[in-house]
DRENDO-1510 file (C-alpha; in Angstrom, 1 decimal, always signed):
<recs>
REC; n; res; u; v; w
REC; 1; UNK; -10.0; +21.3; -86.4 .
REC; 2; UNK; -12.0; +24.2; -87.9 .
REC; 3; UNK; -10.9; +25.3; -91.4 .
REC; 4; UNK; -11.9; +28.8; -90.4 .
REC; 5; UNK; -9.9; +31.1; -88.3 .
REC; 6; UNK; -11.0; +31.2; -84.7 .
REC; 7; UNK; -11.8; +34.3; -82.5 .
REC; 8; UNK; -12.8; +34.5; -78.9 .
REC; 9; UNK; -14.8; +37.5; -77.9 .
REC; 10; UNK; -15.3; +38.2; -74.3 .
REC; 11; UNK; -18.2; +40.3; -73.1 .
REC; 12; UNK; -20.1; +39.2; -76.2 .
REC; 13; UNK; -23.6; +39.3; -74.8 .
REC; 14; UNK; -24.3; +42.9; -75.8 .
REC; 15; UNK; -22.8; +46.2; -77.0 .
REC; 16; UNK; -19.3; +46.2; -78.5 .
REC; 17; UNK; -18.8; +42.5; -77.9 .
REC; 18; UNK; -21.9; +41.4; -79.7 .
REC; 19; UNK; -21.1; +43.8; -82.6 .
REC; 20; UNK; -17.6; +42.4; -82.7 .
REC; 21; UNK; -18.9; +38.8; -82.8 .
REC; 22; UNK; -21.2; +39.8; -85.6 .
REC; 23; UNK; -18.4; +41.3; -87.6 .
REC; 24; UNK; -16.1; +38.4; -87.3 .
REC; 25; UNK; -18.8; +35.9; -88.1 .
REC; 26; UNK; -19.5; +38.0; -91.3 .
REC; 27; UNK; -15.8; +37.8; -92.1 .
REC; 28; UNK; -16.0; +33.9; -92.0 .
REC; 29; UNK; -14.5; +33.3; -88.5 .
REC; 30; UNK; -15.5; +30.6; -86.1 .
REC; 31; UNK; -16.6; +32.7; -83.1 .
REC; 32; UNK; -16.5; +31.8; -79.4 .
REC; 33; UNK; -19.0; +34.0; -77.5 .
REC; 34; UNK; -18.0; +34.5; -73.9 .
REC; 35; UNK; -19.9; +36.4; -71.2 .
REC; 36; UNK; -21.3; +35.9; -67.7 .
REC; 37; UNK; -25.0; +35.6; -68.8 .
REC; 38; UNK; -25.7; +32.6; -71.0 .
REC; 39; UNK; -29.1; +33.7; -72.1 .
REC; 40; UNK; -27.6; +36.9; -73.6 .
REC; 41; UNK; -24.9; +34.8; -75.4 .
REC; 42; UNK; -27.5; +32.4; -76.7 .
REC; 43; UNK; -29.6; +35.3; -78.1 .
REC; 44; UNK; -26.5; +36.7; -79.9 .
REC; 45; UNK; -25.8; +33.2; -81.3 .
REC; 46; UNK; -29.4; +32.9; -82.5 .
REC; 47; UNK; -29.2; +36.3; -84.2 .
REC; 48; UNK; -26.1; +35.1; -86.0 .
REC; 49; UNK; -28.0; +32.1; -87.3 .
REC; 50; UNK; -26.5; +29.5; -85.0 .
REC; 51; UNK; -24.5; +26.7; -86.5 .
REC; 52; UNK; -21.3; +24.6; -85.9 .
REC; 53; UNK; -19.0; +27.6; -86.2 .
REC; 54; UNK; -20.4; +29.3; -83.2 .
REC; 55; UNK; -19.6; +28.3; -79.6 .
REC; 56; UNK; -21.4; +29.8; -76.6 .
REC; 57; UNK; -19.0; +29.6; -73.6 .
REC; 58; UNK; -20.2; +31.3; -70.5 .
REC; 59; UNK; -17.7; +32.3; -67.8 .
REC; 60; UNK; -16.3; +35.0; -65.7 .
REC; 61; UNK; -12.9; +36.2; -67.0 .
REC; 62; UNK; -11.9; +37.2; -63.5 .
REC; 63; UNK; -12.1; +33.6; -62.4 .
REC; 64; UNK; -9.1; +31.4; -63.3 .
REC; 65; UNK; -11.1; +28.2; -63.5 .
REC; 66; UNK; -13.6; +29.8; -65.9 .
REC; 67; UNK; -10.7; +31.2; -68.1 .
REC; 68; UNK; -9.1; +27.8; -68.3 .
REC; 69; UNK; -12.4; +26.3; -69.4 .
REC; 70; UNK; -13.0; +28.9; -72.0 .
REC; 71; UNK; -9.7; +28.2; -73.6 .
REC; 72; UNK; -10.0; +24.4; -73.3 .
REC; 73; UNK; -13.5; +24.4; -74.8 .
REC; 74; UNK; -12.4; +26.6; -77.7 .
REC; 75; UNK; -9.4; +24.4; -78.6 .
REC; 76; UNK; -11.4; +21.2; -78.1 .
REC; 77; UNK; -14.1; +22.5; -80.5 .
REC; 78; UNK; -12.0; +24.4; -83.1 .
REC; 79; UNK; -8.4; +23.2; -82.7 .
REC; 80; UNK; -6.8; +26.6; -82.0 .
REC; 81; UNK; -7.1; +30.3; -81.5 .
REC; 82; UNK; -6.2; +33.0; -84.0 .
REC; 83; UNK; -7.7; +36.1; -82.4 .
REC; 84; UNK; -8.5; +37.1; -78.9 .
REC; 85; UNK; -10.7; +40.1; -78.3 .
REC; 86; UNK; -10.7; +41.2; -74.6 .
REC; 87; UNK; -13.9; +43.2; -74.4 .
REC; 88; UNK; -15.4; +42.2; -71.1 .
REC; 89; UNK; -15.7; +45.1; -68.7 .
REC; 90; UNK; -17.7; +46.8; -66.0 .
REC; 91; UNK; -18.1; +50.5; -65.1 .
REC; 92; UNK; -18.7; +52.0; -61.7 .
REC; 93; UNK; -19.3; +55.8; -61.5 .
REC; 94; UNK; -18.4; +57.9; -58.6 .
REC; 95; UNK; -15.6; +59.8; -56.9 .
REC; 96; UNK; -13.0; +58.5; -54.5 .
REC; 97; UNK; -15.3; +59.2; -51.6 .
REC; 98; UNK; -18.1; +57.2; -53.2 .
REC; 99; UNK; -16.5; +54.2; -54.8 .
REC; 100; UNK; -16.1; +51.3; -52.4 .
REC; 101; UNK; -13.1; +48.9; -52.1 .
REC; 102; UNK; -15.4; +46.2; -53.5 .
REC; 103; UNK; -16.2; +48.4; -56.5 .
REC; 104; UNK; -12.5; +49.0; -57.1 .
REC; 105; UNK; -11.5; +45.4; -56.8 .
REC; 106; UNK; -14.4; +44.2; -59.1 .
REC; 107; UNK; -13.4; +46.6; -61.8 .
REC; 108; UNK; -9.7; +45.8; -61.6 .
REC; 109; UNK; -10.4; +42.0; -61.5 .
REC; 110; UNK; -12.6; +42.1; -64.7 .
REC; 111; UNK; -11.3; +45.0; -66.8 .
REC; 112; UNK; -7.5; +44.5; -66.2 .
REC; 113; UNK; -7.2; +41.1; -64.5 .
REC; 114; UNK; -9.6; +39.3; -66.9 .
REC; 115; UNK; -7.6; +40.6; -69.9 .
REC; 116; UNK; -4.3; +39.4; -68.2 .
REC; 117; UNK; -5.8; +35.9; -67.5 .
REC; 118; UNK; -7.2; +35.5; -70.9 .
REC; 119; UNK; -4.0; +36.4; -72.7 .
REC; 120; UNK; -1.9; +34.2; -70.4 .
REC; 121; UNK; -4.1; +31.2; -71.0 .
REC; 122; UNK; -4.5; +31.7; -74.7 .
REC; 123; UNK; -0.9; +32.6; -75.4 .
REC; 124; UNK; +0.4; +29.1; -76.4 .
REC; 125; UNK; -2.3; +28.8; -79.0 .
REC; 126; UNK; -1.8; +32.4; -80.3 .
REC; 127; UNK; +1.9; +31.7; -80.6 .
REC; 128; UNK; +1.2; +28.6; -82.6 .
REC; 129; UNK; -1.1; +30.5; -85.0 .
REC; 130; UNK; +1.0; +33.7; -85.0 .
REC; 131; UNK; -2.2; +35.3; -83.9 .
REC; 132; UNK; -3.5; +38.7; -82.7 .
REC; 133; UNK; -4.9; +40.2; -79.5 .
REC; 134; UNK; -7.2; +43.3; -79.5 .
REC; 135; UNK; -8.0; +44.8; -76.1 .
REC; 136; UNK; -10.9; +47.2; -75.6 .
REC; 137; UNK; -9.6; +50.1; -73.6 .
REC; 138; UNK; -11.3; +53.5; -73.6 .
REC; 139; UNK; -10.6; +57.2; -74.0 .
REC; 140; UNK; -10.9; +57.0; -70.2 .
REC; 141; UNK; -7.7; +55.0; -70.4 .
REC; 142; UNK; -5.9; +57.9; -72.1 .
REC; 143; UNK; -6.8; +60.7; -69.7 .
REC; 144; UNK; -8.9; +61.4; -66.7 .
REC; 145; UNK; -12.7; +61.9; -66.5 .
REC; 146; UNK; -14.8; +63.5; -63.8 .
REC; 147; UNK; -16.5; +60.9; -61.6 .
REC; 148; UNK; -14.9; +57.8; -63.2 .
REC; 149; UNK; -11.6; +57.6; -61.4 .
REC; 150; UNK; -11.6; +53.9; -60.7 .
REC; 151; UNK; -12.8; +53.1; -64.3 .
REC; 152; UNK; -10.0; +55.4; -65.6 .
REC; 153; UNK; -7.5; +53.4; -63.5 .
REC; 154; UNK; -8.6; +50.1; -65.0 .
REC; 155; UNK; -8.6; +51.3; -68.6 .
REC; 156; UNK; -5.3; +53.0; -68.1 .
REC; 157; UNK; -4.0; +49.6; -67.1 .
REC; 158; UNK; -5.5; +48.1; -70.2 .
REC; 159; UNK; -3.8; +50.7; -72.4 .
REC; 160; UNK; -0.3; +50.3; -70.9 .
REC; 161; UNK; -0.5; +46.5; -70.6 .
REC; 162; UNK; -1.3; +46.5; -74.3 .
REC; 163; UNK; +1.9; +48.5; -75.1 .
REC; 164; UNK; +4.0; +46.3; -72.8 .
REC; 165; UNK; +2.7; +43.0; -74.1 .
REC; 166; UNK; +3.2; +44.2; -77.7 .
REC; 167; UNK; +6.9; +44.5; -76.9 .
REC; 168; UNK; +7.1; +41.2; -75.1 .
REC; 169; UNK; +5.2; +39.1; -77.6 .
REC; 170; UNK; +6.3; +40.5; -81.0 .
REC; 171; UNK; +9.3; +38.1; -81.1 .
REC; 172; UNK; +6.8; +35.2; -80.6 .
REC; 173; UNK; +4.8; +36.4; -83.6 .
REC; 174; UNK; +1.8; +37.7; -81.6 .
REC; 175; UNK; +0.6; +41.3; -82.2 .
REC; 176; UNK; -1.2; +43.1; -79.3 .
REC; 177; UNK; -3.3; +46.3; -80.0 .
REC; 178; UNK; -6.2; +48.1; -78.4 .
REC; 179; UNK; -9.1; +50.3; -79.3 .
REC; 180; UNK; -10.0; +53.3; -77.2 .
REC; 181; UNK; -13.7; +54.2; -77.8 .
REC; 182; UNK; -15.3; +57.3; -76.5 .
REC; 183; UNK; -19.0; +57.2; -75.4 .
REC; 184; UNK; -20.6; +54.3; -77.2 .
REC; 185; UNK; -24.3; +53.4; -77.2 .
REC; 186; UNK; -24.3; +50.2; -75.2 .
REC; 187; UNK; -26.1; +48.6; -72.2 .
REC; 188; UNK; -23.2; +49.6; -70.0 .
REC; 189; UNK; -23.4; +53.3; -70.8 .
REC; 190; UNK; -27.2; +53.4; -70.6 .
REC; 191; UNK; -27.1; +55.3; -67.2 .
REC; 192; UNK; -24.8; +57.9; -68.7 .
REC; 193; UNK; -26.8; +58.3; -71.8 .
REC; 194; UNK; -30.1; +58.8; -69.9 .
REC; 195; UNK; -28.6; +61.7; -68.0 .
REC; 196; UNK; -29.4; +64.8; -70.0 .
REC; 197; UNK; -26.9; +67.0; -68.2 .
REC; 198; UNK; -24.0; +64.6; -68.7 .
REC; 199; UNK; -24.9; +64.0; -72.3 .
REC; 200; UNK; -24.9; +67.7; -73.0 .
REC; 201; UNK; -21.4; +67.9; -71.7 .
REC; 202; UNK; -20.3; +65.0; -73.8 .
REC; 203; UNK; -21.9; +66.4; -77.0 .
REC; 204; UNK; -20.1; +69.7; -76.4 .
REC; 205; UNK; -16.8; +67.9; -76.3 .
REC; 206; UNK; -17.3; +65.4; -79.1 .
REC; 207; UNK; -16.4; +66.9; -82.5 .
REC; 208; UNK; -18.7; +64.6; -84.4 .
REC; 209; UNK; -21.6; +65.4; -82.0 .
REC; 210; UNK; -22.8; +61.9; -81.2 .
REC; 211; UNK; -22.0; +58.6; -79.5 .
REC; 212; UNK; -20.5; +55.8; -81.4 .
REC; 213; UNK; -22.4; +52.8; -82.7 .
REC; 214; UNK; -21.0; +49.5; -81.4 .
REC; 215; UNK; -20.5; +48.4; -85.0 .
REC; 216; UNK; -18.2; +51.3; -85.6 .
REC; 217; UNK; -15.9; +50.1; -82.9 .
REC; 218; UNK; -16.2; +46.5; -84.0 .
REC; 219; UNK; -15.0; +47.4; -87.5 .
REC; 220; UNK; -11.8; +48.9; -86.1 .
REC; 221; UNK; -11.2; +45.8; -83.9 .
REC; 222; UNK; -11.5; +43.6; -87.0 .
REC; 223; UNK; -9.0; +45.8; -88.8 .
REC; 224; UNK; -6.5; +45.6; -86.0 .
REC; 225; UNK; -6.8; +41.8; -85.8 .
REC; 226; UNK; -6.5; +41.3; -89.5 .
REC; 227; UNK; -3.9; +41.0; -92.3 .
REC; 228; UNK; -4.2; +44.7; -93.3 .
REC; 229; UNK; -2.8; +45.6; -89.9 .
REC; 230; UNK; +0.0; +43.1; -90.0 .
REC; 231; UNK; +2.7; +45.7; -89.2 .
REC; 232; UNK; +0.6; +47.5; -86.5 .
REC; 233; UNK; +1.6; +46.5; -83.0 .
REC; 234; UNK; +1.3; +48.2; -79.6 .
REC; 235; UNK; -1.2; +50.8; -80.8 .
REC; 236; UNK; -4.0; +52.1; -78.6 .
REC; 237; UNK; -6.2; +53.5; -81.3 .
REC; 238; UNK; -8.9; +56.1; -80.4 .
REC; 239; UNK; -12.3; +55.4; -81.9 .
REC; 240; UNK; -13.8; +58.5; -80.5 .
REC; 241; UNK; -15.1; +60.9; -83.2 .
REC; 242; UNK; -12.1; +63.2; -82.6 .
REC; 243; UNK; -12.5; +63.6; -78.9 .
REC; 244; UNK; -8.8; +62.9; -78.1 .
REC; 245; UNK; -7.7; +65.3; -80.8 .
REC; 246; UNK; -8.8; +68.2; -78.7 .
REC; 247; UNK; -7.7; +69.6; -75.3 .
REC; 248; UNK; -11.1; +68.6; -73.9 .
REC; 249; UNK; -12.7; +72.0; -74.1 .
REC; 250; UNK; -16.3; +72.3; -75.3 .
REC; 251; UNK; -17.0; +73.5; -78.8 .
REC; 252; UNK; -17.2; +77.3; -78.5 .
REC; 253; UNK; -18.4; +77.9; -82.0 .
</recs>
């Protein structure tokens, strides 16, 4: 059994997930890196210096067999689970006339279904450790966006499942919270950030006038998971540079 606390980070191959793995490793955790692409996970592990307190565990969080293997491998290697960070997600742009049923089902299966499956499988171990879950929602899970209706639906599910599970699991000693980032400079948002017209609209709405760095989101995830947030439960915390504080109107000077 590891003497360190143990965290599983899904979607750890890039972006917010990789930054979160980096932050927890720096905080002295044993870190399980999960994602669908093993090469990306191995690169993150190498960047973290490798070692016995890192476990690369590829798998698809929308597949029940993969989820069971992720949990089993973690417990076999480290003896338990203290923190689960549900970060794995996909984004499909488009209106209701453009998004296919396959697009819809894929996003729901990963963004919401994967979170459900990971929490369900990890729960006995989280109860034993009186652990913590942090889900990665989005400001898109707090209100609507143009051209992202299906992504909005999945992240709305993440936000409300977080609140519901916080109520259900508090008596078991498990806290459940979420972060709700706005635009963050990641591989997933690359297509958005390369569109000058879209970026101009974003910058007009963002009080701080820039996208988030993944490390800025990871720092808040670490806070919510940790001792300093021990009485914080059921919160969906915007990490959005002030975007959700406004009524969505552009800065008119």
